[in-house]
C-alpha positions as CSV (number, residue, x, y, z in Angstrom):
1,A,-0.6,-13.5,12.0
2,T,-3.6,-14.6,14.0
3,K,-6.8,-16.2,12.8
4,A,-10.0,-14.5,14.0
5,G,-12.9,-16.5,12.6
6,N,-12.3,-16.6,8.9
7,K,-10.0,-13.6,8.9
8,V,-6.2,-13.4,9.2
9,L,-5.2,-10.5,11.4
10,W,-1.7,-9.1,12.0
11,L,-2.9,-7.1,15.1
12,L,-5.6,-7.7,17.6
13,P,-8.1,-6.4,18.1
14,A,-9.0,-5.8,14.4
15,S,-9.8,-2.2,15.2
16,S,-6.1,-1.7,16.1
17,Q,-5.1,-3.1,12.8
18,Q,-7.4,-0.8,11.0
19,K,-6.1,2.2,13.0
20,V,-2.6,1.5,11.9
21,A,-3.8,1.1,8.3
22,G,-5.6,4.4,8.5
23,A,-2.5,6.2,9.8
24,L,-0.4,4.7,7.0
25,W,-3.1,5.7,4.4
26,K,-3.0,9.3,5.7
27,D,0.8,9.2,5.6
28,A,0.8,8.0,2.0
29,R,-1.7,10.7,0.9
30,Q,0.5,13.3,2.6
31,Q,3.6,12.0,0.9
32,L,1.9,12.1,-2.5
33,L,0.3,15.5,-2.0
34,S,3.6,17.1,-0.9
35,S,5.2,15.7,-4.0
36,E,2.4,16.6,-6.4
37,K,4.2,19.5,-8.2
38,A,7.4,17.4,-8.6
39,L,5.3,14.4,-9.8
40,R,3.7,16.6,-12.5
41,L,7.1,17.9,-13.6
42,G,8.6,14.4,-13.6
43,K,11.1,15.4,-11.0
44,A,9.8,13.5,-8.0
45,D,12.4,12.2,-5.5
46,P,12.6,8.4,-6.0
47,S,12.9,7.8,-2.2
48,V,9.7,9.6,-1.6
49,L,7.9,7.6,-4.3
50,A,9.3,4.4,-2.8
51,Q,8.1,5.3,0.7
52,A,4.6,6.2,-0.6
53,A,4.5,3.0,-2.5
54,R,5.5,1.0,0.6
55,S,2.9,2.8,2.7
56,L,0.2,2.0,0.1
57,L,1.2,-1.6,0.0
58,S,1.1,-1.8,3.8
59,V,-2.4,-0.2,3.8
60,A,-3.6,-2.9,1.4
61,A,-2.1,-5.7,3.4
62,L,-3.5,-4.5,6.7
63,S,-6.9,-3.6,5.2
64,V,-7.6,-6.7,3.0
65,E,-9.4,-8.5,5.9
66,T,-10.7,-5.5,7.8
67,A,-11.7,-2.9,5.2
68,A,-11.7,-4.3,1.7
69,G,-12.7,-1.0,0.1
70,D,-9.6,0.7,1.6
71,A,-7.4,-2.2,0.5
72,E,-8.8,-1.9,-3.1
73,A,-8.3,1.9,-3.0
74,A,-4.7,1.5,-1.8
75,L,-4.0,-1.0,-4.5
76,R,-5.5,1.2,-7.2
77,A,-3.3,4.1,-6.0
78,L,-0.3,1.9,-5.9
79,T,-1.0,0.6,-9.5
80,R,-1.2,4.2,-10.8
81,L,1.9,5.2,-9.0
82,C,3.8,2.2,-10.4
83,A,2.4,2.7,-13.9
84,G,3.7,6.3,-13.9
85,H,7.1,5.6,-12.2
86,S,8.0,2.0,-13.0
87,E,11.7,2.7,-13.5
88,E,12.1,4.5,-10.2
89,L,10.1,2.0,-8.2
90,S,11.2,-1.3,-9.7
91,S,14.4,-1.6,-7.8
92,A,13.0,0.1,-4.7
93,L,10.1,-2.4,-4.4
94,S,11.9,-5.6,-5.5
95,D,11.7,-7.0,-1.9
96,A,7.9,-6.3,-1.8
97,L,7.1,-9.1,-4.2
98,P,6.2,-11.7,-1.5
99,V,3.7,-9.2,-0.1
100,L,2.2,-8.5,-3.6
101,L,1.9,-12.2,-4.2
102,W,0.2,-12.8,-0.9
103,L,-2.2,-10.0,-1.7
104,V,-3.0,-11.7,-5.0
105,G,-3.8,-14.9,-3.2
106,A,-5.7,-13.2,-0.4
107,T,-7.9,-11.2,-2.8
108,G,-8.3,-13.8,-5.5
109,A,-7.0,-11.3,-8.0
110,T,-5.7,-12.6,-11.3
């Protein structure tokens, strides 16, 4: 991580970081759209859900300092995904706790 003014950036320039976040956001949307029917039927592949959740978490982490609205949207989508599929995602995302805790601190969420 690099400090640029008051922002903590993982990639420089900040526009590069936002491009990576944008690509991941697009990927997460595609993963969820391609699984839409299975999600509605409750038969979604847990590995696909986990990959989409990791993509959303990555988008949030990369966007929190460069595009707060995108970070919030990714976290809302991740929250909905986790709420509907907590059993499938709990073990798959157990190693993501440090990132989630960092996001809580970075965003001031409680």
